[in-house]
C-alpha positions as CSV (number, residue, x, y, z in Angstrom):
1,M,0.3,-21.4,7.7
2,P,-1.4,-18.8,10.0
3,F,-4.1,-16.5,8.4
4,R,-4.7,-18.6,5.3
5,S,-8.3,-19.2,4.8
6,P,-9.3,-22.9,5.0
7,T,-11.6,-22.4,2.0
8,H,-8.5,-21.7,-0.1
9,A,-6.9,-25.1,0.2
10,T,-5.7,-25.1,-3.4
11,R,-3.9,-21.8,-3.0
12,A,-2.4,-22.8,0.3
13,A,-1.0,-25.9,-1.2
14,R,0.9,-24.2,-3.9
15,T,4.7,-24.3,-3.5
16,R,6.3,-20.9,-3.8
17,R,8.6,-20.7,-6.7
18,P,12.2,-19.9,-5.7
19,I,13.0,-16.2,-5.7
20,R,16.7,-16.6,-5.8
21,R,16.9,-17.9,-9.3
22,R,15.8,-14.5,-10.5
23,C,18.4,-12.5,-8.5
24,A,21.1,-12.3,-11.2
25,A,18.6,-11.0,-13.7
26,A,17.2,-8.6,-11.2
27,V,20.6,-7.1,-10.3
28,A,21.5,-6.8,-14.0
29,A,18.2,-5.0,-14.6
30,V,18.5,-2.5,-11.8
31,S,20.5,-0.1,-13.9
32,V,17.6,0.3,-16.3
33,A,14.5,-0.2,-14.1
34,A,13.5,-0.3,-10.5
35,V,12.9,-3.9,-9.3
36,T,11.7,-5.4,-6.1
37,V,13.5,-8.7,-6.2
38,A,16.9,-8.9,-4.6
39,C,19.4,-11.5,-3.4
40,G,19.0,-11.2,0.4
41,P,16.8,-13.8,2.3
42,T,13.2,-13.1,1.3
43,P,10.5,-12.8,3.9
44,D,9.2,-16.3,3.4
45,E,12.7,-17.5,4.5
46,D,12.9,-15.1,7.4
47,A,11.4,-16.1,10.8
48,F,10.8,-12.4,11.7
49,Y,7.8,-12.4,9.4
50,T,6.1,-15.4,11.0
51,P,3.6,-14.1,13.6
52,P,3.3,-15.5,17.1
53,N,0.5,-18.1,17.3
54,P,-1.8,-17.3,18.9
55,L,-1.5,-13.6,18.6
56,P,-1.3,-11.7,21.9
57,T,-4.4,-10.0,23.0
58,V,-3.2,-6.4,22.7
59,A,-4.3,-3.1,21.2
60,N,-4.2,-2.4,17.5
61,G,-0.9,-0.8,16.7
62,S,1.0,-2.6,19.5
63,V,4.5,-3.7,18.6
64,L,4.9,-7.5,18.7
65,R,8.6,-7.5,17.8
66,S,11.2,-5.2,16.3
67,R,14.7,-5.2,15.0
68,A,17.3,-2.8,13.5
69,A,17.3,-2.7,9.8
70,V,18.9,-0.8,6.9
71,F,17.3,1.8,4.7
72,T,19.2,2.0,1.5
73,L,18.9,3.2,-2.1
74,D,21.9,1.1,-3.1
75,P,21.0,-2.3,-4.5
76,I,24.6,-3.4,-4.9
77,G,26.6,-2.2,-1.9
78,K,23.5,-1.7,0.4
79,A,25.1,1.5,1.8
80,P,22.6,2.9,4.3
81,V,21.0,6.3,3.8
82,A,23.0,8.6,6.0
83,G,21.4,10.1,9.1
84,V,18.4,7.8,9.2
85,R,17.8,5.1,11.8
86,S,15.7,2.2,10.4
87,S,13.7,-0.4,12.3
88,Q,11.5,-3.2,11.1
89,V,8.4,-3.9,13.3
90,M,5.7,-6.5,13.5
91,Y,2.5,-5.0,14.8
92,R,-1.1,-5.9,15.4
93,S,-3.8,-4.7,13.1
94,T,-7.3,-5.7,12.0
95,D,-8.4,-7.1,8.6
96,A,-11.4,-6.1,6.5
97,S,-13.5,-8.7,8.4
98,N,-12.5,-7.3,11.8
99,R,-10.2,-10.3,12.6
100,P,-6.9,-9.6,14.4
101,I,-3.8,-9.9,12.2
102,A,0.0,-9.3,12.4
103,L,1.6,-7.0,9.9
104,V,5.2,-5.9,9.3
105,G,6.5,-2.4,8.5
106,T,9.4,0.0,8.6
107,V,10.0,2.9,10.9
108,L,12.5,5.5,9.8
109,V,13.7,8.3,12.1
110,P,16.3,11.0,11.3
111,T,19.2,11.0,13.7
112,A,19.6,14.8,13.7
113,P,17.6,16.7,16.3
114,W,14.3,18.1,15.1
115,T,14.6,21.9,14.6
116,G,11.1,22.7,13.3
117,P,8.2,24.0,15.3
118,G,6.6,21.7,17.9
119,Q,7.4,18.0,17.9
120,R,9.0,16.0,15.1
121,P,6.1,14.9,12.7
122,L,5.4,11.4,11.6
123,V,4.2,10.5,8.1
124,S,2.6,7.1,7.6
125,I,2.9,6.0,4.0
126,G,0.6,3.8,1.9
127,V,2.8,2.4,-0.8
128,G,1.8,1.8,-4.5
129,T,1.3,-1.4,-6.3
130,R,4.0,-4.0,-6.0
131,G,2.3,-7.3,-6.7
132,V,1.2,-10.1,-4.3
133,G,4.5,-12.0,-3.7
134,D,6.4,-11.9,-0.4
135,A,9.5,-10.4,-2.1
136,C,7.4,-7.3,-2.9
137,A,7.1,-6.4,0.8
138,P,8.4,-2.8,1.3
139,S,10.2,-3.7,4.6
140,Y,12.3,-6.1,2.4
141,T,12.8,-3.9,-0.6
142,L,13.6,-0.8,1.4
143,S,16.4,-2.8,3.1
144,E,17.7,-4.1,-0.2
145,G,17.9,-0.9,-2.2
146,T,15.3,-2.0,-4.7
147,D,12.2,-0.1,-3.7
148,Y,10.8,2.1,-6.5
149,E,9.3,4.5,-3.9
150,A,12.5,4.8,-1.8
151,A,13.3,8.3,-3.2
152,T,9.8,9.3,-2.1
153,V,10.4,8.0,1.4
154,K,13.8,9.8,1.5
155,S,12.1,13.1,0.5
156,L,10.2,12.9,3.7
157,T,13.1,12.0,6.0
158,D,15.1,14.8,4.3
159,R,12.6,17.2,5.8
160,G,13.4,15.8,9.3
161,W,10.1,13.9,9.5
162,A,9.8,10.4,10.9
163,V,8.3,7.9,8.4
164,A,6.3,4.7,8.9
165,V,5.8,2.3,5.9
166,T,3.4,-0.6,6.2
167,D,3.8,-3.8,4.2
168,Y,0.0,-4.2,4.2
169,Q,-1.6,-7.5,4.8
170,G,0.0,-10.6,3.3
171,L,3.2,-9.0,1.9
172,G,5.9,-10.8,3.7
173,T,3.6,-12.2,6.4
174,P,1.7,-15.5,5.7
175,G,-1.4,-15.5,3.7
176,G,-2.3,-13.7,0.5
177,H,-2.0,-9.9,0.0
178,T,-5.4,-8.2,0.2
179,Y,-4.6,-5.9,-2.7
180,M,-6.9,-2.9,-3.1
181,V,-9.2,-3.9,-0.2
182,G,-9.5,-0.4,1.2
183,R,-10.7,-1.1,4.7
184,A,-7.7,-3.4,5.3
185,Q,-5.2,-1.0,3.8
186,G,-6.5,2.0,5.7
187,R,-6.3,0.2,9.0
188,A,-2.8,-1.0,8.2
189,V,-1.7,2.6,7.6
190,L,-3.2,3.9,10.8
191,D,-1.9,1.0,12.9
192,M,1.5,1.5,11.4
193,A,1.5,5.1,12.7
194,R,0.5,3.8,16.1
195,A,3.3,1.2,16.1
196,A,5.9,3.9,15.1
197,I,4.8,6.0,18.1
198,R,4.9,3.1,20.5
199,L,8.3,1.8,19.3
200,P,10.9,2.6,22.0
201,G,13.7,4.9,21.1
202,T,12.0,6.9,18.3
203,G,11.4,10.0,20.3
204,L,7.8,9.9,19.2
205,D,4.9,10.0,21.6
206,A,1.1,10.3,21.9
207,N,1.3,14.0,21.0
208,T,3.3,13.5,17.8
209,P,1.7,15.2,14.8
210,V,0.8,12.7,12.1
211,G,0.4,13.0,8.4
212,I,-0.6,10.3,5.9
213,S,0.5,10.1,2.3
214,G,0.1,7.7,-0.6
215,Y,-0.2,7.3,-4.3
216,S,-2.2,4.9,-6.5
217,Q,-2.8,1.8,-4.3
218,G,-1.3,4.0,-1.5
219,G,-3.6,6.8,-2.5
220,A,-6.6,4.6,-1.8
221,A,-5.0,3.4,1.5
222,A,-4.5,7.1,2.5
223,G,-8.1,7.9,1.6
224,W,-9.4,5.1,3.6
225,A,-7.1,6.1,6.6
226,A,-8.6,9.5,6.3
227,E,-12.2,8.2,6.5
228,L,-11.5,5.6,9.2
229,A,-9.3,7.7,11.5
230,P,-12.1,9.4,13.5
231,T,-13.6,6.1,14.6
232,Y,-10.7,3.6,14.3
233,A,-7.7,5.7,15.6
234,P,-9.2,8.9,17.2
235,E,-6.2,9.3,19.5
236,L,-3.8,10.0,16.6
237,K,-3.0,13.7,16.2
238,L,-3.7,13.5,12.5
239,K,-3.1,16.9,10.8
240,G,-3.6,16.1,7.1
241,V,-3.7,13.5,4.3
242,A,-2.2,13.6,0.8
243,A,-3.7,11.1,-1.6
244,G,-2.8,10.9,-5.2
245,G,-4.0,8.8,-8.2
246,V,-6.7,7.4,-6.0
247,P,-8.6,4.3,-7.2
248,S,-11.7,5.1,-5.2
249,D,-14.3,3.0,-7.1
250,L,-13.0,-0.4,-7.9
251,L,-15.9,-1.3,-10.2
252,A,-15.3,1.8,-12.3
253,V,-11.5,1.1,-12.4
254,A,-12.0,-2.6,-13.3
255,N,-14.4,-1.8,-16.1
256,S,-11.9,0.8,-17.4
257,L,-8.9,-1.5,-17.3
258,D,-10.7,-4.5,-18.9
259,G,-9.3,-5.2,-22.3
260,G,-6.6,-2.6,-22.0
261,P,-2.8,-2.7,-21.5
262,F,-3.1,-2.6,-17.7
263,V,-5.7,-5.2,-17.1
264,A,-3.2,-7.0,-14.8
265,F,-4.1,-4.6,-12.0
266,A,-7.7,-5.7,-12.2
267,L,-6.7,-9.3,-12.1
268,L,-4.5,-8.7,-9.0
269,A,-7.4,-6.9,-7.3
270,A,-9.6,-10.0,-7.9
271,L,-6.9,-12.0,-6.1
272,G,-6.8,-9.5,-3.3
273,Y,-10.6,-9.5,-2.8
274,D,-10.7,-13.3,-2.9
275,T,-8.1,-13.3,-0.1
276,A,-9.9,-10.8,2.1
277,Y,-13.4,-12.3,1.5
278,P,-13.2,-16.1,1.1
279,E,-16.9,-16.4,0.3
280,L,-16.2,-14.7,-3.0
281,D,-14.6,-18.0,-4.1
282,L,-12.7,-16.7,-7.2
283,E,-11.6,-20.2,-8.1
284,S,-15.2,-21.2,-8.9
285,Y,-15.2,-18.6,-11.7
286,L,-12.0,-19.5,-13.4
287,N,-11.5,-21.4,-16.6
288,P,-8.3,-23.4,-17.2
289,R,-6.5,-20.3,-18.5
290,G,-7.5,-18.4,-15.3
291,E,-6.4,-21.2,-13.1
292,G,-3.0,-21.1,-14.7
293,L,-2.7,-17.4,-14.3
294,V,-3.6,-17.5,-10.6
295,A,-1.0,-20.2,-10.1
296,E,1.6,-18.1,-11.8
297,A,0.7,-14.9,-10.0
298,D,0.9,-16.4,-6.5
299,D,4.3,-14.9,-5.9
300,L,4.3,-12.1,-8.5
301,C,6.1,-8.8,-8.1
302,L,5.0,-6.6,-11.0
303,V,8.2,-4.6,-11.2
304,S,10.5,-7.7,-11.1
305,V,11.9,-9.2,-14.2
306,D,9.5,-12.1,-14.2
307,G,6.6,-9.9,-13.1
308,F,7.1,-7.5,-16.0
309,S,7.0,-10.4,-18.5
310,Q,3.7,-11.7,-16.9
311,F,2.3,-8.1,-17.0
312,L,3.0,-7.9,-20.8
313,G,1.4,-11.4,-21.2
314,T,-2.0,-10.2,-19.9
315,A,-2.0,-6.9,-21.8
316,F,-5.2,-6.2,-23.9
317,S,-6.9,-9.4,-22.6
318,R,-10.3,-9.3,-20.9
319,L,-11.5,-10.7,-17.6
320,S,-13.8,-13.0,-19.6
321,D,-10.7,-14.6,-21.1
322,Y,-9.9,-16.1,-17.7
323,T,-13.4,-16.9,-16.3
324,T,-16.4,-18.9,-17.1
325,T,-18.5,-16.1,-15.6
326,N,-17.4,-12.6,-14.9
327,P,-17.3,-12.1,-11.1
328,L,-17.8,-8.4,-11.5
329,Q,-21.4,-9.1,-12.7
330,N,-22.1,-11.1,-9.5
331,G,-24.0,-9.3,-6.8
332,T,-21.8,-10.7,-4.0
333,W,-18.7,-9.4,-5.6
334,Q,-20.3,-6.0,-6.4
335,A,-21.4,-5.7,-2.7
336,R,-17.8,-6.3,-1.4
337,L,-16.3,-3.9,-3.9
338,N,-18.9,-1.2,-3.0
339,T,-18.2,-1.8,0.7
340,N,-14.6,-0.6,-0.1
341,K,-15.7,2.4,-2.2
342,L,-14.4,5.7,-0.9
343,G,-16.5,8.8,-0.5
344,A,-19.3,7.8,1.9
345,T,-17.6,9.3,5.0
346,R,-16.2,12.8,5.5
347,P,-12.5,13.0,6.4
348,T,-12.2,15.3,9.5
349,V,-8.7,16.6,8.6
350,P,-7.6,18.6,5.5
351,V,-7.0,16.4,2.4
352,F,-4.8,17.1,-0.6
353,Q,-6.2,15.0,-3.5
354,Y,-4.3,15.1,-6.8
355,H,-4.8,13.3,-10.1
356,G,-3.4,13.3,-13.6
357,F,-6.0,14.5,-16.1
358,I,-4.8,12.0,-18.7
359,D,-4.2,9.2,-16.2
360,D,-4.0,6.0,-18.3
361,I,-4.5,3.5,-15.4
362,I,-6.8,5.0,-12.8
363,P,-9.7,6.9,-14.4
364,F,-9.8,10.6,-13.7
365,A,-13.6,10.7,-13.6
366,Q,-14.0,8.4,-10.6
367,A,-11.3,10.4,-8.7
368,Q,-13.3,13.6,-9.5
369,T,-16.4,11.9,-8.2
370,L,-14.6,11.1,-4.9
371,R,-13.6,14.7,-4.6
372,N,-17.2,15.8,-5.2
373,N,-18.6,13.3,-2.7
374,W,-16.1,14.4,0.0
375,C,-16.9,18.1,-0.7
376,A,-20.6,17.5,-0.5
377,R,-20.1,16.0,2.9
378,G,-18.3,19.1,4.1
379,A,-14.7,17.9,3.9
380,N,-11.8,20.3,3.5
381,V,-10.4,19.1,0.2
382,T,-7.7,20.8,-1.9
383,W,-8.2,19.3,-5.4
384,S,-5.2,19.4,-7.7
385,V,-5.5,18.4,-11.4
386,Q,-2.3,17.7,-13.2
387,A,-3.3,18.6,-16.7
388,L,-0.4,16.9,-18.6
389,S,0.2,13.9,-16.3
390,N,-0.6,10.3,-16.9
391,H,-0.5,7.9,-13.9
392,V,3.3,7.6,-13.6
393,G,3.6,11.3,-14.2
394,G,1.2,12.0,-11.3
395,L,3.6,10.1,-9.0
396,I,6.7,11.9,-10.2
397,F,5.3,15.5,-10.4
398,G,2.8,15.4,-7.5
399,Q,5.0,14.4,-4.7
400,A,6.6,17.7,-4.0
401,S,3.2,19.4,-3.7
402,A,1.9,16.6,-1.4
403,N,4.9,17.1,0.8
404,D,4.4,20.9,0.9
405,F,0.8,20.4,1.8
406,L,1.7,18.2,4.8
407,A,4.5,20.6,5.8
408,A,1.9,23.4,6.0
409,R,-0.4,21.3,8.1
410,F,2.4,20.4,10.5
411,A,3.2,24.1,10.8
412,G,-0.4,24.9,11.7
413,T,-1.1,27.0,8.6
414,P,-4.8,27.1,7.9
415,V,-6.2,25.8,4.6
416,T,-9.7,26.2,3.3
417,G,-9.5,23.9,0.2
418,N,-11.2,24.5,-3.1
419,C,-14.5,22.6,-2.9
């Protein structure tokens, strides 16, 4: 299929396990937990997600195709959120190695006229961790009522803002998901904003004020969008960035996760980097247990029924349990991880960075280092420590403050930060 690396013949040859056999269990579980597997046709069964081949030679953020969609919080009846027009778009972006790719995302625009100052703002969202399977794609889960961040999205449209949500690379579209590869994620978020502005009928235009928001994986994507925007998307009228629970230093995060209850996130990141940078050749490091894990994880959605079981199965294991040699000790892997380490470039717009002091997944210390590095480079950073929040708590309790921060930036209120 398009965009699969020829060096990954083994991965490309794998047959995707049927998603539909899990639908009954997923619907039954939705009353007790958010899930990202539903019974509609999944992206791998939907021609909309297959890019044109070859890709047209167009600018980043150009819309390649679009269609009307449903934005719903209702996994049973699929009742659409009232007063919001939803569209799915395929758009052009660039991967971490500067190759052209096609991504899919969702554009949401309130139907009521904008009554605030100036033009209706647009917020481009980087979503949090879902997994690496096609059924995890936000454009799919938002239309099925099974997206765990749908309420966050709705909190933005409730303010009258337009919202753009990228699927990132390889969620829905062919090829693996480049999970936690910051440069790819940041570009996906910025090009999603461009695509929303260029999509006909949205009422958005080149002067639309833009904000960026994200938590966890999305916080890293938002941070990378902030660093890349001045050179990658200088025409966007970017007003502010809200980034929470940011995994800014993947080596520090992986070392913290190794041997703990959440080591699955480090394992998924290894898959993501192997997808983005084929020369890393993850398969050459794997022992038989690791080969089996990779085969099982190929269509994994962490917050699905099957995904949760697999997540528990890796808890308290170590990377060395799956490898003959730890790739994190290899200089080539370290170089690629450091290439995607945040903090080397000053964001030119105000940033709201928030983090739980007792975050049990993304270490607080590396997030504080990011804040210090940005501040040392002259960035306008408002640093917010949530003293009693773990990682999930940071998502729940930080969103309102993140939204308020963006609202103030859209209103033109000055902010000096607290560096």
